[in-house]
C-alpha positions as CSV (number, residue, x, y, z in Angstrom):
1,M,0.8,-33.3,-26.7
2,S,0.7,-34.9,-23.3
3,K,-1.7,-37.7,-22.6
4,L,-4.1,-37.5,-19.7
5,T,-2.1,-40.3,-18.0
6,T,1.2,-38.5,-18.1
7,R,2.3,-38.0,-14.5
8,T,4.4,-34.8,-14.7
9,L,3.9,-32.2,-12.0
10,A,2.5,-29.0,-13.3
11,T,4.5,-25.9,-12.8
12,G,3.5,-22.2,-13.0
13,V,-0.3,-23.0,-12.8
14,T,-2.4,-19.9,-13.5
15,I,-6.1,-19.2,-12.9
16,N,-6.8,-19.7,-16.6
17,D,-5.1,-23.1,-17.0
18,L,-7.4,-25.9,-17.9
19,I,-8.1,-29.2,-16.0
20,H,-10.1,-32.2,-16.8
21,I,-13.2,-32.9,-14.7
22,V,-15.8,-35.7,-14.8
23,N,-19.4,-34.6,-13.9
24,T,-20.8,-37.9,-12.5
25,G,-24.3,-36.3,-12.3
26,D,-24.3,-35.8,-16.1
27,I,-24.6,-39.2,-17.9
28,S,-25.1,-37.7,-21.4
29,Q,-21.7,-39.0,-22.6
30,D,-21.3,-42.1,-20.5
31,P,-23.2,-43.9,-17.7
32,S,-20.2,-43.2,-15.5
33,G,-20.3,-39.4,-16.1
34,S,-19.4,-36.8,-18.7
35,S,-16.0,-35.3,-19.3
36,Y,-15.5,-31.5,-19.5
37,K,-12.7,-29.0,-19.3
38,A,-12.7,-26.3,-16.6
39,N,-10.2,-23.6,-15.7
40,I,-8.7,-23.4,-12.2
41,G,-10.7,-20.3,-11.4
42,Q,-14.0,-22.1,-12.0
43,V,-12.9,-25.0,-9.7
44,A,-11.7,-22.5,-7.0
45,D,-15.1,-20.7,-7.1
46,A,-17.0,-24.0,-6.8
47,I,-14.9,-25.2,-3.9
48,G,-15.0,-21.8,-2.0
49,G,-12.7,-21.0,0.9
50,Y,-9.2,-19.8,0.5
51,Q,-6.9,-21.6,-1.9
52,Y,-3.6,-19.8,-1.3
53,Y,-1.5,-18.6,1.6
54,T,1.4,-16.2,2.0
55,A,3.1,-14.6,5.0
56,V,4.8,-11.2,4.9
57,T,7.1,-10.0,7.6
58,V,7.3,-6.2,8.1
59,S,10.3,-4.8,9.9
60,S,10.4,-1.7,12.1
61,A,12.3,0.2,9.4
62,E,9.5,-0.7,6.9
63,I,6.8,0.3,9.3
64,L,8.5,3.7,9.7
65,T,8.0,4.3,6.0
66,L,4.6,2.7,5.4
67,S,3.0,5.9,4.3
68,S,5.7,7.0,1.8
69,S,6.6,3.4,0.8
70,P,3.6,1.0,1.1
71,I,4.3,-2.7,1.0
72,E,2.7,-4.7,-1.8
73,L,1.2,-7.8,-0.2
74,L,-0.3,-9.3,-3.4
75,P,0.3,-8.3,-7.0
76,A,-2.6,-7.5,-9.3
77,P,-4.5,-10.7,-10.1
78,G,-5.3,-10.0,-13.8
79,V,-8.1,-8.4,-15.8
80,G,-11.5,-9.6,-14.6
81,Y,-10.2,-11.0,-11.3
82,Y,-10.1,-9.7,-7.7
83,Y,-8.9,-11.0,-4.3
84,D,-11.0,-12.5,-1.5
85,I,-8.8,-12.3,1.6
86,K,-8.6,-13.4,5.2
87,L,-5.9,-11.6,7.2
88,I,-4.2,-12.1,10.5
89,L,-1.8,-9.3,11.5
90,E,0.5,-10.1,14.5
91,Y,2.1,-7.0,15.9
92,T,5.1,-7.7,18.2
93,F,6.0,-4.8,20.5
94,N,9.7,-4.3,21.1
95,T,10.7,-1.4,23.4
96,T,9.3,1.9,21.9
97,P,5.7,2.5,20.9
98,Y,5.2,4.1,17.5
99,T,4.4,7.8,17.3
100,V,1.9,8.6,14.5
101,A,0.8,12.1,13.7
102,S,-2.5,10.9,12.3
103,G,-4.2,8.1,10.4
104,D,-4.4,4.3,10.8
105,L,-2.7,1.3,9.5
106,I,-4.7,0.3,6.4
107,I,-5.0,-2.3,3.6
108,D,-5.5,-0.5,0.3
109,D,-5.2,-0.8,-3.5
110,G,-2.7,2.1,-3.7
111,T,-5.5,4.6,-3.8
112,N,-8.7,3.4,-2.1
113,V,-8.9,2.2,1.5
114,M,-10.1,-1.4,1.6
115,Y,-9.8,-2.0,5.3
116,D,-8.9,0.2,8.2
117,I,-6.9,-2.0,10.6
118,F,-6.0,0.1,13.7
119,S,-3.8,3.0,14.9
120,L,-0.2,2.2,15.7
121,Q,-0.1,5.3,18.0
122,G,1.2,4.3,21.4
123,I,0.6,0.6,21.3
124,G,2.9,-0.8,24.0
125,A,2.0,-4.5,23.9
126,D,1.7,-7.4,21.4
127,V,-1.6,-7.2,19.4
128,V,-3.3,-9.6,17.0
129,F,-5.8,-8.3,14.4
130,M,-8.0,-10.9,12.6
131,T,-10.6,-10.7,9.8
132,Q,-12.8,-13.5,8.5
133,S,-12.6,-11.8,5.1
134,M,-11.9,-8.2,4.0
135,V,-15.4,-7.1,4.8
136,G,-15.8,-3.9,6.7
137,P,-17.7,-0.6,6.7
138,N,-15.2,0.9,4.2
139,T,-14.4,-2.1,2.1
140,I,-13.9,-1.4,-1.6
141,V,-12.5,-4.0,-3.8
142,F,-11.5,-3.1,-7.4
143,P,-10.8,-5.8,-9.9
144,N,-7.2,-6.3,-11.0
145,S,-5.8,-4.3,-8.1
146,S,-2.7,-5.0,-6.1
147,I,-3.1,-5.2,-2.3
148,Y,-0.9,-3.0,-0.1
149,L,-0.2,-2.5,3.6
150,S,0.1,1.3,4.2
151,Q,-0.1,4.0,6.9
152,Q,-2.6,6.7,6.2
153,T,-1.5,10.4,6.1
154,A,2.1,10.2,7.3
155,D,4.9,7.9,8.3
156,P,5.4,7.1,12.0
157,T,8.2,9.1,13.5
158,T,9.4,6.7,16.1
159,G,8.8,3.1,17.2
160,D,10.5,-0.3,16.8
161,G,7.9,-3.1,16.8
162,E,7.5,-5.6,13.9
163,M,4.6,-7.3,12.1
164,L,3.8,-10.6,10.6
165,L,0.9,-10.6,8.1
166,K,-0.7,-14.0,7.4
167,I,-2.8,-13.9,4.3
168,W,-5.2,-16.6,3.1
169,Y,-6.7,-15.7,-0.3
170,S,-8.6,-16.8,-3.3
171,I,-8.6,-15.2,-6.8
172,R,-12.2,-14.7,-7.8
173,S,-13.6,-13.9,-11.3
174,L,-16.2,-11.2,-12.1
175,G,-19.5,-12.5,-13.2
């Protein structure tokens, strides 16, 4: 068993891994504070904000199949957990606007629309879409759900722009 003073970098840290904390406001164990264990999720919830970042580049070929082949942005976080997300989507126009029969670009869990972003139809310029968090009129967040980028209804038939999704996120626990 490793001692607390062993200085080995942790690898593969998960939300349930334990860390040592000292509560300086609790002097029941020592005048300097009391020692406790906490899991990474408890600390993340106490700190707030977004602990993780990922970027996903979406090519024109992938955009043309977003309805039939949604792109997984984040894998399921585990039973009893859900994502809190801030998203910036940078759409870079190339030469041909997308033609979309119907529906919008969406963030979903594979079944339920979490966030309706915008229609790709006819956009002929660079566009940036931002959220403070995934809160909107149709936001539904199911625990232990993967997060996908998808196109509602049908794949675009033409177009050649690209996207960069910048995602800041935290994994929150129920309860």
